C-alpha positions, -999 to 999 in steps of 0.1 A, spaced: 0 0 0 10 36 -7 -4 69 7 -7 106 1 -7 130 30 -23 164 21 -1 190 40 0 221 17 -26 244 34 -18 277 50 -38 270 82 -54 304 83 -76 295 113 -46 284 132 -29 318 130 -8 331 147 7 296 153 10 289 116 27 322 108 61 307 113 53 270 115 34 249 89 3 234 105 14 197 100 45 204 122 26 218 151 32 196 182 3 175 194 9 155 226 46 157 222 52 151 185 44 170 152 9 163 140 20 148 107 42 123 125 12 106 141 0 98 106 34 86 94 37 63 124 2 49 118 9 43 81 42 26 88 25 5 115 -1 -6 89 25 -18 64 26 13 41 61 19 28 58 47 2 42 81 10 38 113 -10 35 145 10 22 176 -8 36 209 5 32 246 -2 31 269 29 66 270 46 73 237 27 110 238 33 103 232 69 83 201 62 109 187 39 137 194 64 117 179 93 107 146 76 135 141 51 134 109 31 112 91 57 138 65 66 135 72 103 98 64 101 104 32 82 90 49 51 101 63 17 88 99 14 86 119 -18 73 155 -20 49 172 -43 61 208 -41 32 231 -49 48 262 -34 80 258 -54 63 247 -87 31 268 -86 36 296 -61 11 282 -36 -13 255 -26 -35 240 -54 -64 231 -30 -73 195 -23 -83 181 -57 -56 201 -74 -30 188 -50 -42 152 -54 -40 154 -92 -5 168 -91 8 144 -65 -7 112 -79 19 104 -105 46 104 -78 31 72 -63 35 53 -96 4 32 -89 -9 3 -109 -41 11 -128 -65 -2 -101 -42 0 -71 -59 18 -41 -40 43 -20 -45 59 13 -55 95 14 -48 113 47 -55 150 56 -25 162 76 -46 184 99 -67 156 116 -57 136 146 -66 98 146 -36 81 164 -52 47 165 -65 45 130 -58 11 113 -40 15 80 -35 -22 78 -45 -48 51 -79 -55 67 -89 -18 64 -74 -16 29 -96 -44 18 -127 -24 26 -128 -7 -8 -149 -28 -33 -137 -35 -68 -166 -15 -84 -159 17 -63 -136 46 -68 -131 54 -32 -141 47 4 -144 72 33 -142 68 70 -168 89 87 -170 103 123 -199 118 144 -204 155 136 -182 177 158 -196 209 173 -180 231 146 -195 210 118 -230 200 130 -245 195 95 -219 169 86 -208 159 51 -225 127 40 -249 100 50 -242 62 51 -264 34 39 -254 -2 30 -218 7 29 -223 36 5 -217 73 11 -249 93 4 -258 130 3 -262 143 38 -297 141 53 -309 159 84 -304 136 114 -285 110 94 -253 127 84 -216 122 94 -184 141 90 -156 128 68 -126 121 90 -102 132 63 -90 96 58 -100 75 28 -90 50 2 -91 60 -35 -83 43 -67 -64 62 -94 -97 63 -114 -111 87 -89 -86 112 -104 -83 100 -140 -121 94 -145 -136 123 -125 -111 151 -125 -110 157 -162 -122 193 -162 -89 208 -150 -52 203 -158 -24 193 -134 -11 224 -116 -45 241 -115 -65 247 -83 -96 227 -76 -117 217 -46 -123 180 -38 -160 181 -28 -175 182 -63 -157 150 -72 -168 133 -40 -204 143 -49 -199 130 -84 -187 96 -71 -217 95 -48 -241 101 -76 -225 72 -95 -228 50 -63 -191 44 -64 -180 59 -31 -181 36 0 -183 47 36 -177 33 71 -181 48 105 -149 53 125 -154 52 163 -119 57 175 -103 90 188 -105 117 162 -101 155 161 -100 182 135 -71 203 146 -85 234 131 -80 262 156 -55 270 185 -84 264 209 -89 228 196 -52 222 197 -50 232 233 -80 210 242 -64 181 224 -32 185 243 -50 187 276 -71 156 269 
């Protein structure tokens, strides 16, 4: 298994903490946030990871290096250097995907760098969750106070449009096949900015996006207040 960690964002809501430190390197319970993901991926048997970067990206590259100390091989998709700034989530995914050199139908892990899920299982059993007919699979969590409306519903293992009283929030962790990019993201070129949500919605309409509830520890480290609460927990 291979993985992409999305780590390019500016972290506006985390200012002033992110004025001089990229959000993925902010310490959470004694170690940089992104290192929790790297440890979890390595524990699950992942060996190759692409990290996309933009804001203060040299700090991320210097901190993580080639990944050897985590038991990983890390490559970088340098949006700041190549494009002058972050490409947003879909744009970042499309640019980074070729670096993983995936087989045509090979699923890969997608991890948002700014969430905290230290016990998430990136192992083979979880990787087998994605069905052959689907382009992706999302792990969903109960809606946090800052996102009460949620993102999507779940029924029979499929992600559905959110419905009142039956919605969940995407954890920022998922599995995707290359076809999610090559089949759905055809309306913009590599290096252009694009949001991810329209392509998730398109996969849902096609009934090709699975979903599972995640009941372990999870937090969206989106503000200094949430970071402090997480450290105190």
